[in-house]
C-alpha positions as CSV (number, residue, x, y, z in Angstrom):
1,M,-0.1,0.2,0.5
2,K,1.2,3.5,-0.7
3,R,2.5,5.6,2.1
4,R,-0.7,8.0,0.7
5,D,-3.2,5.3,0.7
6,L,-1.9,4.5,4.4
7,F,-2.0,8.1,5.6
8,K,-6.2,8.3,4.5
9,S,-6.8,5.0,5.9
10,A,-5.5,5.7,9.3
11,F,-6.7,9.2,10.6
12,A,-9.6,10.3,10.4
13,V,-10.4,13.9,8.2
14,G,-10.8,16.5,11.2
15,A,-10.0,20.1,12.1
16,G,-8.9,21.6,14.8
17,L,-8.0,25.1,15.4
18,V,-4.5,26.3,17.6
19,G,-5.5,29.0,20.2
20,A,-3.4,31.5,21.1
21,S,-3.7,34.4,23.7
22,A,-3.6,37.8,21.9
23,L,-0.7,39.9,22.6
24,R,-1.4,43.5,23.5
25,P,1.4,45.5,21.0
26,L,3.6,47.9,22.3
27,Y,3.3,51.0,20.9
28,A,5.9,54.1,20.9
29,S,5.0,56.6,22.5
30,D,5.4,60.2,21.2
31,D,7.8,61.6,23.5
32,M,10.1,58.6,22.9
33,E,13.3,59.4,24.4
34,F,15.2,57.0,22.7
35,K,16.1,55.9,18.9
36,G,18.1,53.7,17.3
37,P,20.9,55.2,15.3
38,D,20.4,56.0,11.5
39,V,20.5,53.8,8.3
40,P,23.1,55.0,5.8
41,D,22.2,55.8,2.7
42,V,21.9,53.3,-0.2
43,D,21.5,54.6,-3.3
44,A,18.4,54.3,-5.3
45,V,19.3,52.4,-8.8
46,K,16.8,53.2,-11.8
47,V,15.4,50.1,-13.5
48,T,13.0,51.6,-16.0
49,E,11.7,54.9,-17.3
50,H,9.8,55.2,-13.7
51,C,10.7,52.2,-11.2
52,Y,13.8,52.5,-9.2
53,T,14.8,49.7,-6.1
54,I,16.9,50.4,-3.6
55,P,19.1,47.3,-2.4
56,A,19.6,45.2,0.4
57,M,22.5,45.7,2.6
58,G,22.8,41.9,3.1
59,P,20.3,38.8,2.4
60,H,19.3,38.6,6.0
61,P,19.1,41.1,9.5
62,T,21.9,42.2,11.4
63,P,23.0,44.5,13.6
64,D,25.3,45.3,11.0
65,N,22.8,45.6,8.3
66,F,20.6,47.6,10.2
67,G,17.7,45.1,9.6
68,M,17.9,46.3,5.8
69,F,17.7,43.1,3.6
70,S,15.3,43.9,1.5
71,N,14.8,45.9,-1.7
72,P,12.0,48.5,-0.8
73,G,10.7,50.3,-4.7
74,F,9.2,53.4,-5.5
75,V,7.6,54.8,-8.9
76,V,8.1,58.2,-10.0
77,T,4.8,60.1,-11.6
78,N,4.1,63.6,-12.6
79,D,2.5,64.1,-9.7
80,G,4.6,62.3,-6.6
81,V,5.8,59.1,-5.7
82,V,4.6,55.7,-5.1
83,V,6.1,53.4,-2.4
84,I,6.3,50.0,-3.3
85,D,7.3,48.3,0.4
86,T,8.9,50.5,3.4
87,G,11.7,48.0,5.0
88,S,11.9,47.1,8.3
89,S,11.7,50.0,10.6
90,V,11.5,53.9,10.8
91,Q,15.4,54.5,9.9
92,I,14.4,53.0,7.0
93,G,11.7,54.6,5.6
94,E,13.2,57.5,6.6
95,M,16.7,56.3,4.9
96,I,14.1,55.7,1.7
97,L,12.4,59.2,1.8
98,R,16.2,60.5,1.4
99,Q,16.8,58.3,-2.1
100,I,13.6,59.4,-3.3
101,K,14.2,63.0,-2.1
102,K,17.8,62.5,-4.4
103,V,15.4,61.5,-7.8
104,T,12.5,63.9,-7.1
105,D,11.1,66.7,-5.3
106,K,7.5,65.0,-6.2
107,P,6.0,64.3,-2.8
108,V,5.2,60.6,-2.0
109,V,1.5,60.2,-2.4
110,R,0.8,56.7,-2.0
111,V,2.3,53.6,-0.3
112,I,1.7,49.6,-0.5
113,N,2.7,46.6,1.7
114,T,3.0,43.6,-0.2
115,H,2.5,41.3,2.8
116,F,2.4,40.9,6.3
117,H,6.6,40.1,6.9
118,G,8.2,43.0,8.8
119,D,10.3,44.0,6.9
120,H,7.9,45.0,4.3
121,W,5.4,47.6,6.3
122,L,7.4,48.4,9.5
123,G,9.1,51.6,7.6
124,N,5.7,52.5,7.1
125,H,5.8,54.8,10.9
126,A,8.6,57.2,9.0
127,F,6.2,57.5,6.1
128,V,3.6,59.3,8.2
129,N,6.2,61.1,10.1
130,A,6.2,62.5,6.8
131,N,2.9,62.6,6.5
132,A,-0.1,62.6,8.6
133,N,-2.8,61.8,6.3
134,V,-0.4,59.8,3.6
135,E,-2.6,56.6,2.3
136,I,-1.1,53.3,2.6
137,Y,-2.7,50.3,1.4
138,S,-2.5,46.5,1.4
139,H,-4.9,43.6,1.1
140,Q,-6.9,43.1,4.0
141,K,-5.3,40.1,5.0
142,C,-2.1,42.3,5.4
143,I,-3.8,43.7,8.2
144,D,-5.9,40.7,9.5
145,N,-2.3,39.1,10.1
146,L,-1.0,41.9,11.6
147,K,-3.6,42.4,14.1
148,S,-3.8,38.9,14.9
149,G,-0.1,39.3,16.4
150,Q,2.1,39.3,13.7
151,D,2.7,42.9,14.3
152,K,4.2,42.4,17.6
153,F,6.4,38.9,16.6
154,W,7.9,41.3,13.4
155,F,8.4,43.9,15.9
156,D,10.4,42.1,18.2
157,F,11.9,40.1,15.3
158,M,13.7,42.6,14.0
159,Q,14.8,44.0,17.4
160,N,16.8,41.0,18.5
161,N,18.1,40.0,15.1
162,T,19.7,43.6,15.0
163,N,20.5,44.4,18.7
164,N,17.4,46.9,18.8
165,K,18.4,49.4,16.3
166,I,15.1,49.0,15.1
167,T,14.3,51.3,18.4
168,G,12.1,54.4,18.0
169,T,10.0,52.3,15.4
170,V,6.3,52.7,16.2
171,I,4.3,49.7,14.8
172,T,2.2,51.4,11.9
173,L,-0.5,49.6,9.8
174,P,-1.6,50.0,6.7
175,N,-4.8,52.1,6.3
176,K,-6.2,51.3,3.2
177,T,-6.8,47.7,1.2
178,F,-6.7,46.3,-2.2
179,Q,-8.6,43.0,-3.1
180,G,-6.5,42.2,-6.6
181,G,-7.3,43.8,-9.8
182,E,-7.7,47.3,-9.5
183,E,-6.1,49.7,-11.6
184,F,-5.5,53.2,-11.2
185,E,-3.1,55.8,-12.2
186,V,-1.2,58.5,-10.9
187,G,0.8,61.2,-13.0
188,G,0.3,59.6,-16.3
189,V,1.7,56.3,-15.2
190,K,-0.5,53.2,-14.8
191,F,-0.7,50.9,-12.6
192,K,-2.9,47.1,-11.2
193,I,-2.4,44.9,-8.6
194,H,-2.6,41.3,-8.3
195,H,-3.9,38.9,-5.7
196,F,-2.5,35.4,-6.8
197,G,-4.0,33.7,-3.3
198,K,-1.6,31.7,-1.1
199,V,1.8,32.4,-2.3
200,H,4.7,33.5,-0.2
201,T,1.8,34.1,2.7
202,D,-2.4,34.4,2.1
203,S,-1.8,38.7,1.8
204,D,0.5,39.0,-1.1
205,I,0.0,41.4,-4.0
206,S,2.3,42.7,-6.2
207,V,2.7,45.8,-8.1
208,E,2.4,45.9,-12.0
209,V,3.8,49.2,-13.2
210,T,1.5,48.9,-16.6
211,T,3.0,51.8,-18.8
212,D,6.6,50.4,-18.0
213,K,5.8,46.7,-17.7
214,V,7.1,46.4,-14.6
215,M,5.8,43.9,-11.6
216,Y,6.6,44.6,-8.5
217,M,6.8,40.8,-7.1
218,G,7.1,41.4,-3.0
219,D,8.5,37.8,-2.1
220,M,6.3,35.7,-4.7
221,V,9.8,35.1,-6.3
222,M,13.3,35.9,-4.9
223,R,16.9,34.7,-5.3
224,R,16.9,33.4,-1.3
225,V,15.9,31.2,-0.1
226,A,14.0,31.5,3.7
227,N,11.1,31.2,4.7
228,M,8.2,29.4,3.1
229,E,6.4,29.0,6.9
230,D,3.1,31.3,5.6
231,G,3.4,30.1,2.1
232,S,1.9,27.4,0.0
233,F,4.0,25.2,-3.1
234,R,1.2,24.7,-4.9
235,G,-0.1,28.3,-5.0
236,S,3.7,29.7,-5.9
237,I,3.2,27.3,-8.9
238,D,0.2,28.4,-10.0
239,A,0.7,32.6,-9.8
240,L,4.3,32.3,-11.2
241,G,2.9,30.4,-14.0
242,Q,0.3,33.1,-14.7
243,I,3.2,35.6,-14.1
244,S,5.0,34.0,-16.6
245,D,2.6,34.3,-19.3
246,M,1.7,38.3,-18.9
247,G,4.1,39.6,-21.1
248,L,5.6,41.6,-19.1
249,T,9.9,42.5,-19.3
250,T,11.0,43.3,-15.3
251,F,10.4,41.9,-12.4
252,I,11.7,43.2,-9.4
253,P,12.1,41.3,-6.3
254,M,11.9,42.6,-2.7
255,H,15.2,40.4,-2.3
256,G,17.8,39.7,-5.1
257,T,18.3,42.1,-8.3
258,P,15.7,42.6,-11.0
259,D,15.4,40.3,-14.5
260,D,13.4,39.6,-17.0
261,V,11.2,36.1,-17.5
262,K,14.2,34.4,-16.0
263,L,13.0,34.9,-12.7
264,I,9.8,33.8,-12.8
265,N,11.1,31.1,-14.3
266,E,13.5,29.8,-12.0
267,G,11.7,30.6,-9.3
268,K,8.5,28.1,-10.3
269,E,11.4,25.7,-11.2
270,F,12.2,25.9,-7.6
271,M,8.9,25.5,-6.0
272,E,8.3,22.3,-8.3
273,T,11.3,20.7,-8.4
274,I,10.7,20.5,-3.8
275,Y,7.1,19.8,-3.9
276,S,7.0,16.9,-6.9
277,N,10.2,15.2,-5.8
278,V,8.5,15.4,-1.8
279,E,4.8,14.3,-3.4
280,V,6.9,11.0,-4.4
281,L,9.4,10.2,-2.1
282,Y,6.8,10.7,0.4
283,D,4.5,8.1,-1.5
284,E,7.6,5.9,-1.2
285,G,7.7,6.2,3.2
286,L,10.5,8.7,2.9
287,S,11.2,11.3,5.8
288,D,11.9,14.5,5.5
289,F,16.1,14.2,6.0
290,E,15.6,11.3,3.8
291,M,14.3,13.6,1.0
292,K,16.9,16.4,1.4
293,P,19.9,14.6,-0.2
294,I,17.9,13.2,-2.9
295,I,16.1,16.7,-3.8
296,M,19.1,18.6,-3.4
297,E,21.4,16.2,-6.4
298,K,18.6,17.1,-8.7
299,P,19.9,19.8,-11.5
300,F,18.2,22.5,-10.6
301,M,19.0,22.8,-7.2
302,K,22.8,22.1,-7.8
303,N,23.2,24.4,-10.6
304,V,20.9,27.2,-9.4
305,A,19.3,27.3,-6.2
306,A,22.4,26.0,-4.3
307,Q,23.6,29.5,-5.7
308,W,21.0,31.7,-3.8
309,P,21.8,32.7,0.2
310,G,20.2,31.0,2.3
311,Y,20.3,27.3,0.4
312,E,22.5,25.1,2.6
313,D,20.3,26.5,5.8
314,T,17.1,26.3,5.4
315,I,16.3,24.0,1.9
316,G,15.5,21.6,5.0
317,K,12.9,23.8,6.7
318,F,11.6,23.7,2.8
319,I,10.8,20.3,2.2
320,V,9.0,20.0,5.7
321,V,6.5,22.4,5.2
322,A,6.1,21.1,1.4
323,I,5.6,17.3,3.5
324,K,3.0,19.4,5.5
325,E,1.5,20.5,2.2
326,V,1.3,17.2,0.7
327,E,-0.2,15.4,3.7
328,Q,-3.0,18.7,3.5
329,S,-3.7,18.1,0.1
330,M,-5.2,14.4,0.7
331,F,-8.3,16.1,2.0
332,A,-8.5,18.6,0.0
């Protein structure tokens, strides 16, 4: 009997809810006496006519890089600037604002958070400080996750990993929502928002700058192996397949460098290589540590993914998550 069939016959289908006590976030006061150090300037890189990215200072948050380990982006239009992701702290948000001012004197008119992981929204504080009325957009599920305790979790995570260098950051949630499918224009530049369901998280949105044939990807694809615990392999494979057929020319990940559709195809092959092999090896009765060396010997993993930051340390965790998803699919 295949392991999959044995699993089905041995356990009844059931569902349970894991309870968790609600943690009240620690919001900084307006008269806070202490603040972490400023983040050194990292010049913005112009990717296309309207689109910019600010390169990360490292692949993981550390005291040395101040938690600046993702690539905030912004789009310059005739009427103002649209910011995509604001970094891990108020200090990073302030640094982003300084880089924008080097490029344009236009004001920031809209901020978009691609999902609820802390390196994509904790910098919101800086933008509210600069303009109390600024609109900060995300998917509703991003807000829901943050209000359920992820806000405090990510604040503490960044504090711990930077040796408290984000001190002074006030937890500042998005105040507007996108559900996906929205199309709008700012200063002659056209945008479209996409939500593909559960990909890296259930709250991911990507920002298509239609005018430039560019898509800011958030963390739905990256040349980095870091965190899949909130995501879906099958959701990622489906979403990246759709994106590869959109006819866009440039993709800007929040971890890694901008590229053409090769970035999307590599991300899809990475997810497919892990998930499809886990399905087969799971049915054969192998454990996660037995699967790992077999999967790591696959050509794509050896020739491409093994070069990505975090691969050696994290690939085992990806396999564990894939096993859970395979098991969940039995009862879908």
